[in-house]
ROLUM-424619 format. One record per residue (C-alpha): residue number from 0; residue in one letter; y negated, z, x. Coordinates in steps of 0.5 Angstrom, whole numbers, plus 500, padded with zeros to 3 digits. Example, Ala and Ser with C-alpha at 12.3 -4.5 7.8 and 13.67 -1.06 7.14 Angstrom:
2
{0 a {509 516 525}},
{1 s {502 514 527}},
***
This chain:
258
{0 x {889 920 590}},
{1 x {893 922 585}},
{2 x {899 918 586}},
{3 x {900 918 594}},
{4 x {907 918 596}},
{5 x {909 917 589}},
{6 x {914 911 587}},
{7 x {913 908 580}},
{8 x {916 902 576}},
{9 x {912 898 571}},
{10 x {916 893 566}},
{11 x {913 887 564}},
{12 x {908 889 570}},
{13 x {906 881 571}},
{14 x {900 881 566}},
{15 x {896 885 561}},
{16 x {897 892 560}},
{17 x {903 893 565}},
{18 x {899 889 571}},
{19 x {893 893 570}},
{20 x {897 900 570}},
{21 x {901 897 576}},
{22 x {894 896 580}},
{23 x {891 903 578}},
{24 x {897 906 580}},
{25 x {897 902 587}},
{26 x {889 904 588}},
{27 x {891 911 587}},
{28 x {897 911 592}},
{29 x {903 909 589}},
{30 x {908 904 591}},
{31 x {910 900 585}},
{32 x {916 896 582}},
{33 x {914 891 577}},
{34 x {918 886 573}},
{35 x {918 880 569}},
{36 x {922 874 567}},
{37 x {918 868 569}},
{38 x {918 868 577}},
{39 x {912 864 578}},
{40 x {908 869 574}},
{41 x {911 875 577}},
{42 x {910 872 584}},
{43 x {903 871 583}},
{44 x {902 878 580}},
{45 x {906 881 586}},
{46 x {901 877 591}},
{47 x {895 880 588}},
{48 x {897 887 588}},
{49 x {899 887 595}},
{50 x {904 890 600}},
{51 x {905 896 596}},
{52 x {908 892 590}},
{53 x {915 890 589}},
{54 x {916 884 584}},
{55 x {923 884 581}},
{56 x {925 878 577}},
{57 x {929 882 571}},
{58 x {932 880 564}},
{59 x {932 887 561}},
{60 x {936 885 555}},
{61 x {942 884 560}},
{62 x {945 890 561}},
{63 x {948 887 568}},
{64 x {940 885 569}},
{65 x {938 892 568}},
{66 x {943 895 573}},
{67 x {941 890 578}},
{68 x {934 892 577}},
{69 x {935 899 579}},
{70 x {940 898 585}},
{71 x {934 894 588}},
{72 x {929 899 586}},
{73 x {934 905 590}},
{74 x {934 900 596}},
{75 x {927 899 596}},
{76 x {924 906 594}},
{77 x {930 911 594}},
{78 x {928 915 588}},
{79 x {923 914 582}},
{80 x {917 919 580}},
{81 x {914 915 574}},
{82 x {917 910 569}},
{83 x {912 906 565}},
{84 x {917 902 560}},
{85 x {912 897 558}},
{86 x {916 890 557}},
{87 x {916 888 550}},
{88 x {915 881 546}},
{89 x {912 880 539}},
{90 x {914 874 534}},
{91 x {913 873 526}},
{92 x {919 876 522}},
{93 x {917 875 515}},
{94 x {922 876 509}},
{95 x {925 870 506}},
{96 x {924 866 513}},
{97 x {927 870 519}},
{98 x {934 869 522}},
{99 x {938 875 524}},
{100 x {938 872 531}},
{101 x {930 872 531}},
{102 x {930 879 528}},
{103 x {935 882 533}},
{104 x {932 878 539}},
{105 x {925 883 538}},
{106 x {930 889 537}},
{107 x {934 888 543}},
{108 x {927 887 548}},
{109 x {923 892 545}},
{110 x {928 898 543}},
{111 x {935 897 546}},
{112 x {932 895 553}},
{113 x {927 901 553}},
{114 x {933 905 552}},
{115 x {937 902 557}},
{116 x {931 902 562}},
{117 x {930 910 561}},
{118 x {937 911 561}},
{119 x {938 907 568}},
{120 x {932 910 571}},
{121 x {935 917 570}},
{122 x {939 918 576}},
{123 x {933 916 581}},
{124 x {928 921 578}},
{125 x {927 927 580}},
{126 x {924 934 577}},
{127 x {917 933 576}},
{128 x {918 926 574}},
{129 x {914 922 568}},
{130 x {916 917 563}},
{131 x {911 913 559}},
{132 x {913 909 553}},
{133 x {909 903 550}},
{134 x {908 904 543}},
{135 x {903 900 538}},
{136 x {899 902 532}},
{137 x {903 896 529}},
{138 x {908 902 527}},
{139 x {904 904 521}},
{140 x {899 898 519}},
{141 x {904 895 515}},
{142 x {902 888 517}},
{143 x {905 882 513}},
{144 x {910 878 517}},
{145 x {911 884 523}},
{146 x {917 887 520}},
{147 x {921 887 527}},
{148 x {916 888 531}},
{149 x {913 894 527}},
{150 x {920 897 526}},
{151 x {921 897 534}},
{152 x {914 900 535}},
{153 x {916 906 530}},
{154 x {923 906 534}},
{155 x {920 907 541}},
{156 x {915 913 538}},
{157 x {921 916 535}},
{158 x {926 915 541}},
{159 x {920 918 546}},
{160 x {921 925 542}},
{161 x {928 925 543}},
{162 x {928 923 550}},
{163 x {923 929 551}},
{164 x {928 934 548}},
{165 x {934 931 552}},
{166 x {930 931 559}},
{167 x {926 937 559}},
{168 x {931 942 562}},
{169 x {931 936 568}},
{170 x {923 937 569}},
{171 x {922 930 566}},
{172 x {916 929 562}},
{173 x {916 923 556}},
{174 x {910 921 553}},
{175 x {908 915 549}},
{176 x {901 911 549}},
{177 x {899 907 543}},
{178 x {895 901 544}},
{179 x {891 898 538}},
{180 x {889 891 539}},
{181 x {888 890 547}},
{182 x {885 884 551}},
{183 x {892 881 553}},
{184 x {896 874 553}},
{185 x {900 876 548}},
{186 x {895 874 543}},
{187 x {895 867 545}},
{188 x {903 866 545}},
{189 x {908 864 540}},
{190 x {905 863 533}},
{191 x {898 864 536}},
{192 x {899 859 541}},
{193 x {892 855 542}},
{194 x {888 861 540}},
{195 x {883 864 545}},
{196 x {883 872 546}},
{197 x {875 871 544}},
{198 x {877 868 538}},
{199 x {882 874 536}},
{200 x {877 879 538}},
{201 x {872 876 533}},
{202 x {877 876 528}},
{203 x {879 883 529}},
{204 x {872 887 531}},
{205 x {870 888 524}},
{206 x {876 892 523}},
{207 x {875 896 529}},
{208 x {870 902 529}},
{209 x {869 901 536}},
{210 x {867 894 534}},
{211 x {872 890 540}},
{212 x {879 890 543}},
{213 x {881 895 548}},
{214 x {881 893 555}},
{215 x {888 893 559}},
{216 x {885 898 564}},
{217 x {883 903 558}},
{218 x {890 903 556}},
{219 x {892 904 563}},
{220 x {888 910 564}},
{221 x {891 913 559}},
{222 x {898 911 562}},
{223 x {896 914 569}},
{224 x {893 921 566}},
{225 x {900 922 562}},
{226 x {904 920 569}},
{227 x {900 925 573}},
{228 x {900 932 574}},
{229 x {894 933 570}},
{230 x {898 932 564}},
{231 x {904 937 567}},
{232 x {904 941 561}},
{233 x {904 935 556}},
{234 x {911 932 553}},
{235 x {913 929 547}},
{236 x {905 927 546}},
{237 x {902 921 544}},
{238 x {895 918 546}},
{239 x {892 913 542}},
{240 x {888 907 545}},
{241 x {886 903 539}},
{242 x {878 904 538}},
{243 x {879 909 532}},
{244 x {883 904 528}},
{245 x {888 908 525}},
{246 x {884 915 526}},
{247 x {877 913 523}},
{248 x {878 906 519}},
{249 x {872 907 515}},
{250 x {868 907 521}},
{251 x {869 900 522}},
{252 x {863 895 522}},
{253 x {866 892 515}},
{254 x {865 899 512}},
{255 x {858 900 515}},
{256 x {852 900 510}},
{257 x {846 895 513}},
***
């Protein structure tokens, strides 16, 4: 197994892409710490993942909370081999209808907290370590009302390249996974509360060349590749898992004849 004896951190690991990634890492031999804000959801996820999972309730927006997270990881694991900075939030931020607080809340969680997570992880990471950031195709779609979220995801991919440059001499690789629409609970929260993932997929499928949303396990597979020794020569790279939406948009069902 690729991750026997390895330790990993997956932020936002109590659901969606983070949970699927943690499950795959554990299945391949790793011990994995996952974070979440909601204690009940975190405990349920940790229980489902089994004895090689460590659930840590953490607010990554709070610098003291980040420090506490890594102290607990150090006490439990001693060191880290893999960090998947996955935690993030979404929310509408339309021009003319957005407060500074609402805008900054998304920036703080999706950008500043990612920086602080990586920075705080470094003292525990060894040569040969791997850091993966979670981006999004929203960085380039120009979707109305998504200014803060889109800006943070563009920022994540920019930061990843800087991190890769800064950490190359330490032998730590930094890469990014870029999901498109994925079957996760993010589609049924906040402004979309009341919608089902099937309804979301039905709405988006015509614009996706593969004709469907991605499964969280498909994104997790890309993360595991970047985390593994199979990607030992790969840093400052991106893997896009979006069903062809950004690379081959004209192949979507809505553009097909007949």
